[in-house]
N, CA, C and O atoms as a Tinker XYZ file with bonds, in Angstrom:
   368  protein
     1  N    109.175000  107.063000   94.286000    73     2
     2  CA   108.260000  105.940000   94.424000    64     1     3
     3  C    106.875000  106.485000   94.687000    63     2     4     5
     4  O    106.700000  107.364000   95.531000    81     3
     5  N    105.893000  105.972000   93.975000    73     3     6
     6  CA   104.477000  106.339000   94.164000    64     5     7
     7  C    103.827000  105.281000   94.972000    63     6     8     9
     8  O    104.066000  104.095000   94.745000    81     7
     9  N    102.977000  105.679000   95.951000    73     7    10
    10  CA   102.207000  104.751000   96.710000    64     9    11
    11  C    100.761000  105.012000   96.555000    63    10    12    13
    12  O    100.323000  106.157000   96.658000    81    11
    13  N     99.965000  103.942000   96.301000    73    11    14
    14  CA    98.483000  103.979000   96.234000    64    13    15
    15  C     97.950000  103.043000   97.241000    63    14    16    17
    16  O     98.461000  101.938000   97.428000    81    15
    17  N     96.902000  103.488000   97.907000    73    15    18
    18  CA    96.140000  102.648000   98.836000    64    17    19
    19  C     94.886000  102.283000   98.120000    63    18    20    21
    20  O     94.131000  103.173000   97.730000    81    19
    21  N     94.620000  101.013000   97.926000    73    19    22
    22  CA    93.481000  100.544000   97.126000    64    21    23
    23  C     92.529000   99.760000   98.088000    63    22    24    25
    24  O     92.894000   98.714000   98.627000    81    23
    25  N     91.300000  100.307000   98.279000    73    23    26
    26  CA    90.307000   99.607000   99.057000    64    25    27
    27  C     89.574000   98.687000   98.078000    63    26    28    29
    28  O     89.198000   99.098000   96.981000    81    27
    29  N     89.386000   97.473000   98.487000    73    27    30
    30  CA    88.816000   96.452000   97.590000    64    29    31
    31  C     87.589000   95.799000   98.216000    63    30    32    33
    32  O     87.670000   95.318000   99.346000    81    31
    33  N     86.450000   95.767000   97.516000    73    31    34
    34  CA    85.318000   95.008000   97.947000    64    33    35
    35  C     85.257000   93.772000   97.072000    63    34    36    37
    36  O     85.400000   93.845000   95.851000    81    35
    37  N     85.039000   92.613000   97.730000    73    35    38
    38  CA    85.066000   91.338000   96.973000    64    37    39
    39  C     83.730000   90.580000   97.182000    63    38    40    41
    40  O     82.879000   90.967000   97.983000    81    39
    41  N     83.610000   89.532000   96.448000    73    39    42
    42  CA    82.527000   88.559000   96.726000    64    41    43
    43  C     82.945000   87.895000   98.038000    63    42    44    45
    44  O     84.074000   87.421000   98.165000    81    43
    45  N     82.028000   87.860000   99.017000    73    43    46
    46  CA    82.388000   87.423000  100.379000    64    45    47
    47  C     83.062000   86.022000  100.404000    63    46    48    49
    48  O     83.997000   85.821000  101.179000    81    47
    49  N     82.634000   85.110000   99.624000    73    47    50
    50  CA    83.204000   83.753000   99.644000    64    49    51
    51  C     84.601000   83.678000   99.060000    63    50    52    53
    52  O     85.280000   82.661000   99.202000    81    51
    53  N     85.052000   84.776000   98.384000    73    51    54
    54  CA    86.341000   84.740000   97.728000    64    53    55
    55  C     87.428000   85.652000   98.379000    63    54    56    57
    56  O     88.494000   85.866000   97.801000    81    55
    57  N     87.141000   86.160000   99.547000    73    55    58
    58  CA    88.074000   87.072000  100.150000    64    57    59
    59  C     89.509000   86.494000  100.236000    63    58    60    61
    60  O     90.444000   87.160000   99.793000    81    59
    61  N     89.711000   85.281000  100.789000    73    59    62
    62  CA    91.119000   84.800000  100.870000    64    61    63
    63  C     91.778000   84.589000   99.522000    63    62    64    65
    64  O     92.961000   84.885000   99.350000    81    63
    65  N     91.019000   84.080000   98.568000    73    63    66
    66  CA    91.586000   83.814000   97.229000    64    65    67
    67  C     91.896000   85.110000   96.506000    63    66    68    69
    68  O     92.905000   85.203000   95.808000    81    67
    69  N     91.033000   86.126000   96.665000    73    67    70
    70  CA    91.275000   87.418000   96.001000    64    69    71
    71  C     92.504000   88.079000   96.652000    63    70    72    73
    72  O     93.340000   88.655000   95.955000    81    71
    73  N     92.606000   87.997000   97.951000    73    71    74
    74  CA    93.767000   88.576000   98.661000    64    73    75
    75  C     95.060000   87.953000   98.191000    63    74    76    77
    76  O     96.050000   88.653000   97.974000    81    75
    77  N     95.060000   86.624000   98.029000    73    75    78
    78  CA    96.230000   85.894000   97.576000    64    77    79
    79  C     96.618000   86.332000   96.151000    63    78    80    81
    80  O     97.778000   86.645000   95.882000    81    79
    81  N     95.634000   86.347000   95.254000    73    79    82
    82  CA    95.898000   86.703000   93.897000    64    81    83
    83  C     96.406000   88.166000   93.766000    63    82    84    85
    84  O     97.341000   88.441000   93.013000    81    83
    85  N     95.787000   89.065000   94.492000    73    83    86
    86  CA    96.244000   90.463000   94.484000    64    85    87
    87  C     97.695000   90.548000   94.984000    63    86    88    89
    88  O     98.517000   91.260000   94.408000    81    87
    89  N     97.992000   89.821000   96.053000    73    87    90
    90  CA    99.345000   89.910000   96.617000    64    89    91
    91  C    100.414000   89.445000   95.661000    63    90    92    93
    92  O    101.582000   89.801000   95.822000    81    91
    93  N    100.039000   88.645000   94.653000    73    91    94
    94  CA   101.022000   88.126000   93.675000    64    93    95
    95  C    101.268000   89.056000   92.495000    63    94    96    97
    96  O    102.139000   88.804000   91.662000    81    95
    97  N    100.478000   90.153000   92.433000    73    95    98
    98  CA   100.646000   91.111000   91.347000    64    97    99
    99  C    101.899000   91.953000   91.571000    63    98   100   101
   100  O    102.082000   92.506000   92.655000    81    99
   101  N    102.734000   92.053000   90.593000    73    99   102
   102  CA   103.927000   92.903000   90.698000    64   101   103
   103  C    103.540000   94.334000   90.937000    63   102   104   105
   104  O    102.729000   94.883000   90.192000    81   103
   105  N    104.103000   94.966000   91.968000    73   103   106
   106  CA   103.746000   96.331000   92.306000    64   105   107
   107  C    102.898000   96.381000   93.596000    63   106   108   109
   108  O    102.810000   97.422000   94.247000    81   107
   109  N    102.288000   95.263000   93.947000    73   107   110
   110  CA   101.492000   95.207000   95.169000    64   109   111
   111  C    102.452000   94.776000   96.279000    63   110   112   113
   112  O    103.008000   93.680000   96.204000    81   111
   113  N    102.661000   95.594000   97.294000    73   111   114
   114  CA   103.603000   95.277000   98.349000    64   113   115
   115  C    102.984000   94.498000   99.493000    63   114   116   117
   116  O    103.649000   93.674000  100.122000    81   115
   117  N    101.733000   94.754000   99.760000    73   115   118
   118  CA   101.027000   93.972000  100.788000    64   117   119
   119  C     99.510000   94.111000  100.617000    63   118   120   121
   120  O     99.038000   95.065000   99.999000    81   119
   121  N     98.766000   93.176000  101.154000    73   119   122
   122  CA    97.358000   93.169000  101.159000    64   121   123
   123  C     96.837000   92.860000  102.541000    63   122   124   125
   124  O     97.279000   91.884000  103.148000    81   123
   125  N     95.911000   93.650000  103.069000    73   123   126
   126  CA    95.386000   93.499000  104.362000    64   125   127
   127  C     93.892000   93.097000  104.296000    63   126   128   129
   128  O     93.136000   93.658000  103.503000    81   127
   129  N     93.478000   92.134000  105.124000    73   127   130
   130  CA    92.081000   91.867000  105.321000    64   129   131
   131  C     91.630000   92.769000  106.423000    63   130   132   133
   132  O     92.266000   92.804000  107.477000    81   131
   133  N     90.563000   93.501000  106.235000    73   131   134
   134  CA    90.200000   94.542000  107.202000    64   133   135
   135  C     88.739000   94.465000  107.569000    63   134   136   137
   136  O     87.963000   93.782000  106.901000    81   135
   137  N     88.343000   95.176000  108.650000    73   135   138
   138  CA    86.953000   95.345000  109.014000    64   137   139
   139  C     86.394000   96.591000  108.370000    63   138   140   141
   140  O     87.140000   97.403000  107.823000    81   139
   141  N     85.086000   96.745000  108.431000    73   139   142
   142  CA    84.444000   97.943000  107.952000    64   141   143
   143  C     83.830000   97.720000  106.584000    63   142   144   145
   144  O     83.453000   96.603000  106.230000    81   143
   145  N     83.736000   98.814000  105.811000    73   143   146
   146  CA    83.054000   98.781000  104.539000    64   145   147
   147  C     83.780000   98.081000  103.427000    63   146   148   149
   148  O     83.180000   97.728000  102.412000    81   147
   149  N     85.064000   97.874000  103.606000    73   147   150
   150  CA    85.884000   97.222000  102.588000    64   149   151
   151  C     86.409000   95.882000  103.122000    63   150   152   153
   152  O     86.586000   95.711000  104.328000    81   151
   153  N     86.658000   94.920000  102.191000    73   151   154
   154  CA    87.136000   93.662000  102.560000    64   153   155
   155  C     88.635000   93.575000  102.649000    63   154   156   157
   156  O     89.180000   92.884000  103.510000    81   155
   157  N     89.323000   94.297000  101.731000    73   155   158
   158  CA    90.759000   94.233000  101.600000    64   157   159
   159  C     91.302000   95.588000  101.376000    63   158   160   161
   160  O     90.608000   96.441000  100.821000    81   159
   161  N     92.544000   95.840000  101.791000    73   159   162
   162  CA    93.275000   97.077000  101.450000    64   161   163
   163  C     94.599000   96.589000  100.895000    63   162   164   165
   164  O     95.329000   95.835000  101.538000    81   163
   165  N     94.898000   97.056000   99.642000    73   163   166
   166  CA    96.163000   96.694000   99.023000    64   165   167
   167  C     97.055000   97.946000   98.938000    63   166   168   169
   168  O     96.599000   99.036000   98.593000    81   167
   169  N     98.306000   97.752000   99.256000    73   167   170
   170  CA    99.314000   98.811000   99.107000    64   169   171
   171  C    100.045000   98.580000   97.797000    63   170   172   173
   172  O    100.632000   97.521000   97.573000    81   171
   173  N     99.999000   99.583000   96.939000    73   171   174
   174  CA   100.639000   99.512000   95.604000    64   173   175
   175  C    101.796000  100.479000   95.595000    63   174   176   177
   176  O    101.611000  101.650000   95.927000    81   175
   177  N    102.956000  100.045000   95.237000    73   175   178
   178  CA   104.167000  100.915000   95.156000    64   177   179
   179  C    104.814000  100.690000   93.826000    63   178   180   181
   180  O    105.256000   99.592000   93.487000    81   179
   181  N    104.857000  101.788000   93.068000    73   179   182
   182  CA   105.472000  101.735000   91.718000    64   181   183
   183  C    106.356000  102.906000   91.488000    63   182   184   185
   184  O    106.254000  103.905000   92.200000    81   183
   185  N    107.243000  102.824000   90.498000    73   183   186
   186  CA   108.209000  103.893000   90.190000    64   185   187
   187  C    107.603000  105.017000   89.348000    63   186   188   189
   188  O    108.005000  106.173000   89.478000    81   187
   189  N    106.647000  104.688000   88.494000    73   187   190
   190  CA   106.118000  105.695000   87.542000    64   189   191
   191  C    104.592000  105.742000   87.629000    63   190   192   193
   192  O    103.941000  104.736000   87.912000    81   191
   193  N    104.052000  106.892000   87.389000    73   191   194
   194  CA   102.602000  107.073000   87.475000    64   193   195
   195  C    101.837000  106.116000   86.531000    63   194   196   197
   196  O    100.796000  105.569000   86.894000    81   195
   197  N    102.380000  105.930000   85.315000    73   195   198
   198  CA   101.721000  105.048000   84.318000    64   197   199
   199  C    101.595000  103.614000   84.849000    63   198   200   201
   200  O    100.678000  102.890000   84.462000    81   199
   201  N    102.500000  103.209000   85.721000    73   199   202
   202  CA   102.477000  101.852000   86.237000    64   201   203
   203  C    101.281000  101.637000   87.181000    63   202   204   205
   204  O    100.863000  100.497000   87.382000    81   203
   205  N    100.724000  102.712000   87.762000    73   203   206
   206  CA    99.542000  102.583000   88.614000    64   205   207
   207  C     98.344000  101.970000   87.801000    63   206   208   209
   208  O     97.606000  101.109000   88.281000    81   207
   209  N     98.214000  102.455000   86.599000    73   207   210
   210  CA    97.117000  101.967000   85.765000    64   209   211
   211  C     97.354000  100.521000   85.391000    63   210   212   213
   212  O     96.404000   99.739000   85.339000    81   211
   213  N     98.592000  100.142000   85.129000    73   211   214
   214  CA    98.860000   98.718000   84.814000    64   213   215
   215  C     98.561000   97.814000   85.977000    63   214   216   217
   216  O     97.996000   96.737000   85.785000    81   215
   217  N     98.920000   98.212000   87.174000    73   215   218
   218  CA    98.738000   97.375000   88.353000    64   217   219
   219  C     97.256000   97.371000   88.762000    63   218   220   221
   220  O     96.663000   96.310000   88.956000    81   219
   221  N     96.664000   98.577000   88.891000    73   219   222
   222  CA    95.324000   98.665000   89.476000    64   221   223
   223  C     94.267000   98.381000   88.432000    63   222   224   225
   224  O     93.480000   97.450000   88.603000    81   223
   225  N     94.221000   99.127000   87.385000    73   223   226
   226  CA    93.143000   98.988000   86.372000    64   225   227
   227  C     93.261000   97.741000   85.527000    63   226   228   229
   228  O     92.265000   97.075000   85.245000    81   227
   229  N     94.473000   97.426000   85.124000    73   227   230
   230  CA    94.688000   96.301000   84.187000    64   229   231
   231  C     94.751000   94.949000   84.876000    63   230   232   233
   232  O     94.427000   93.932000   84.263000    81   231
   233  N     95.165000   94.916000   86.147000    73   231   234
   234  CA    95.335000   93.613000   86.850000    64   233   235
   235  C     94.486000   93.454000   88.093000    63   234   236   237
   236  O     93.656000   92.548000   88.165000    81   235
   237  N     94.685000   94.334000   89.089000    73   235   238
   238  CA    94.016000   94.156000   90.371000    64   237   239
   239  C     92.489000   94.166000   90.214000    63   238   240   241
   240  O     91.802000   93.285000   90.732000    81   239
   241  N     91.972000   95.153000   89.508000    73   239   242
   242  CA    90.480000   95.218000   89.388000    64   241   243
   243  C     89.878000   94.099000   88.544000    63   242   244   245
   244  O     88.657000   93.940000   88.522000    81   243
   245  N     90.689000   93.336000   87.867000    73   243   246
   246  CA    90.205000   92.227000   86.989000    64   245   247
   247  C     90.332000   90.872000   87.672000    63   246   248   249
   248  O     89.971000   89.855000   87.079000    81   247
   249  N     90.838000   90.832000   88.909000    73   247   250
   250  CA    90.919000   89.563000   89.628000    64   249   251
   251  C     89.509000   89.085000   89.879000    63   250   252   253
   252  O     88.637000   89.837000   90.315000    81   251
   253  N     89.304000   87.779000   89.582000    73   251   254
   254  CA    87.971000   87.197000   89.802000    64   253   255
   255  C     87.508000   87.341000   91.271000    63   254   256   257
   256  O     88.206000   86.940000   92.202000    81   255
   257  N     86.323000   87.919000   91.441000    73   255   258
   258  CA    85.788000   88.182000   92.784000    64   257   259
   259  C     85.901000   89.599000   93.262000    63   258   260   261
   260  O     85.286000   89.962000   94.265000    81   259
   261  N     86.695000   90.441000   92.550000    73   259   262
   262  CA    86.739000   91.835000   92.862000    64   261   263
   263  C     85.475000   92.490000   92.378000    63   262   264   265
   264  O     85.146000   92.381000   91.197000    81   263
   265  N     84.736000   93.182000   93.267000    73   263   266
   266  CA    83.468000   93.852000   92.954000    64   265   267
   267  C     83.619000   95.339000   92.732000    63   266   268   269
   268  O     82.992000   95.931000   91.853000    81   267
   269  N     84.495000   95.943000   93.580000    73   267   270
   270  CA    84.642000   97.395000   93.540000    64   269   271
   271  C     85.997000   97.782000   94.112000    63   270   272   273
   272  O     86.496000   97.115000   95.019000    81   271
   273  N     86.583000   98.817000   93.614000    73   271   274
   274  CA    87.841000   99.352000   94.192000    64   273   275
   275  C     87.702000  100.893000   94.281000    63   274   276   277
   276  O     86.983000  101.524000   93.506000    81   275
   277  N     88.417000  101.450000   95.252000    73   275   278
   278  CA    88.610000  102.880000   95.376000    64   277   279
   279  C     90.068000  103.081000   95.688000    63   278   280   281
   280  O     90.624000  102.411000   96.557000    81   279
   281  N     90.698000  104.014000   94.972000    73   279   282
   282  CA    92.127000  104.208000   95.072000    64   281   283
   283  C     92.441000  105.612000   95.590000    63   282   284   285
   284  O     91.903000  106.611000   95.113000    81   283
   285  N     93.329000  105.650000   96.581000    73   283   286
   286  CA    93.832000  106.878000   97.136000    64   285   287
   287  C     95.358000  106.929000   96.821000    63   286   288   289
   288  O     96.072000  105.942000   96.999000    81   287
   289  N     95.823000  108.096000   96.355000    73   287   290
   290  CA    97.242000  108.275000   96.076000    64   289   291
   291  C     97.809000  108.991000   97.279000    63   290   292   293
   292  O     97.253000  109.980000   97.756000    81   291
   293  N     98.965000  108.457000   97.780000    73   291   294
   294  CA    99.613000  109.032000   98.963000    64   293   295
   295  C    100.524000  110.167000   98.523000    63   294   296   297
   296  O    101.244000  110.024000   97.535000    81   295
   297  N    100.511000  111.290000   99.230000    73   295   298
   298  CA   101.382000  112.425000   99.027000    64   297   299
   299  C    102.695000  112.179000   99.722000    63   298   300   301
   300  O    103.762000  112.269000   99.114000    81   299
   301  N    102.612000  111.863000  101.019000    73   299   302
   302  CA   103.804000  111.660000  101.867000    64   301   303
   303  C    103.528000  110.516000  102.818000    63   302   304   305
   304  O    102.381000  110.151000  103.078000    81   303
   305  N    104.612000  109.963000  103.329000    73   303   306
   306  CA   104.497000  108.911000  104.337000    64   305   307
   307  C    105.085000  109.450000  105.615000    63   306   308   309
   308  O    106.142000  110.081000  105.626000    81   307
   309  N    104.373000  109.187000  106.690000    73   307   310
   310  CA   104.858000  109.535000  108.023000    64   309   311
   311  C    104.850000  108.242000  108.878000    63   310   312   313
   312  O    103.946000  107.418000  108.742000    81   311
   313  N    105.814000  108.078000  109.717000    73   311   314
   314  CA   105.830000  106.949000  110.631000    64   313   315
   315  C    106.488000  107.423000  111.929000    63   314   316   317
   316  O    107.198000  108.429000  111.951000    81   315
   317  N    106.239000  106.691000  112.986000    73   315   318
   318  CA   106.810000  107.058000  114.281000    64   317   319
   319  C    108.355000  106.988000  114.173000    63   318   320   321
   320  O    109.063000  107.806000  114.761000    81   319
   321  N    108.843000  106.025000  113.432000    73   319   322
   322  CA   110.314000  105.899000  113.216000    64   321   323
   323  C    110.861000  107.168000  112.590000    63   322   324   325
   324  O    111.875000  107.700000  113.044000    81   323
   325  N    110.193000  107.662000  111.544000    73   323   326
   326  CA   110.669000  108.896000  110.886000    64   325   327
   327  C    110.625000  110.088000  111.825000    63   326   328   329
   328  O    111.533000  110.920000  111.816000    81   327
   329  N    109.572000  110.180000  112.638000    73   327   330
   330  CA   109.448000  111.294000  113.586000    64   329   331
   331  C    110.505000  111.230000  114.649000    63   330   332   333
   332  O    111.081000  112.253000  115.019000    81   331
   333  N    110.769000  110.045000  115.147000    73   331   334
   334  CA   111.841000  109.882000  116.145000    64   333   335
   335  C    113.169000  110.291000  115.652000    63   334   336   337
   336  O    113.922000  110.957000  116.362000    81   335
   337  N    113.501000  109.893000  114.387000    73   335   338
   338  CA   114.778000  110.314000  113.768000    64   337   339
   339  C    114.865000  111.813000  113.569000    63   338   340   341
   340  O    115.925000  112.402000  113.786000    81   339
   341  N    113.766000  112.449000  113.156000    73   339   342
   342  CA   113.762000  113.857000  112.840000    64   341   343
   343  C    113.958000  114.687000  114.072000    63   342   344   345
   344  O    114.552000  115.764000  114.008000    81   343
   345  N    113.467000  114.206000  115.207000    73   343   346
   346  CA   113.553000  115.029000  116.450000    64   345   347
   347  C    114.620000  114.519000  117.393000    63   346   348   349
   348  O    114.717000  114.992000  118.525000    81   347
   349  N    115.428000  113.559000  116.950000    73   347   350
   350  CA   116.477000  113.036000  117.821000    64   349   351
   351  C    117.598000  114.037000  117.988000    63   350   352   353
   352  O    118.004000  114.711000  117.041000    81   351
   353  N    118.079000  114.119000  119.185000    73   351   354
   354  CA   119.219000  114.961000  119.510000    64   353   355
   355  C    120.503000  114.227000  119.492000    63   354   356   357
   356  O    121.555000  114.771000  119.829000    81   355
   357  N    120.425000  112.957000  119.091000    73   355   358
   358  CA   121.630000  112.105000  119.048000    64   357   359
   359  C    121.992000  111.522000  120.373000    63   358   360   361
   360  O    123.077000  110.967000  120.539000    81   359
   361  N    121.084000  111.642000  121.336000    73   359   362
   362  CA   121.345000  111.049000  122.679000    64   361   363
   363  C    120.618000  109.772000  122.816000    63   362   364   365
   364  O    119.430000  109.688000  122.503000    81   363
   365  N    121.299000  108.769000  123.278000    73   363   366
   366  CA   120.637000  107.451000  123.517000    64   365   367
   367  C    120.262000  107.315000  124.963000    63   366   368
   368  O    119.702000  106.293000  125.362000    81   367
């Protein structure tokens, strides 16, 4: 599974609508409204590298109100849950 983190800048008056439209795109697992330089962050998860272009370039970036995107590709995922399991001695 490939994961991409897509930062999205939108027209300010369309943030909720853009977020909803992006969340309905197949391959987008979640969309967050955030503070800072970007309006939204979309998590894209696909099986094949070619599908990233279909989701991000062909669909997400063409949603009405999207002004700019920047995409980061994830190498690995870490979470506290994973770390706890990795270092567990099997004692509760």
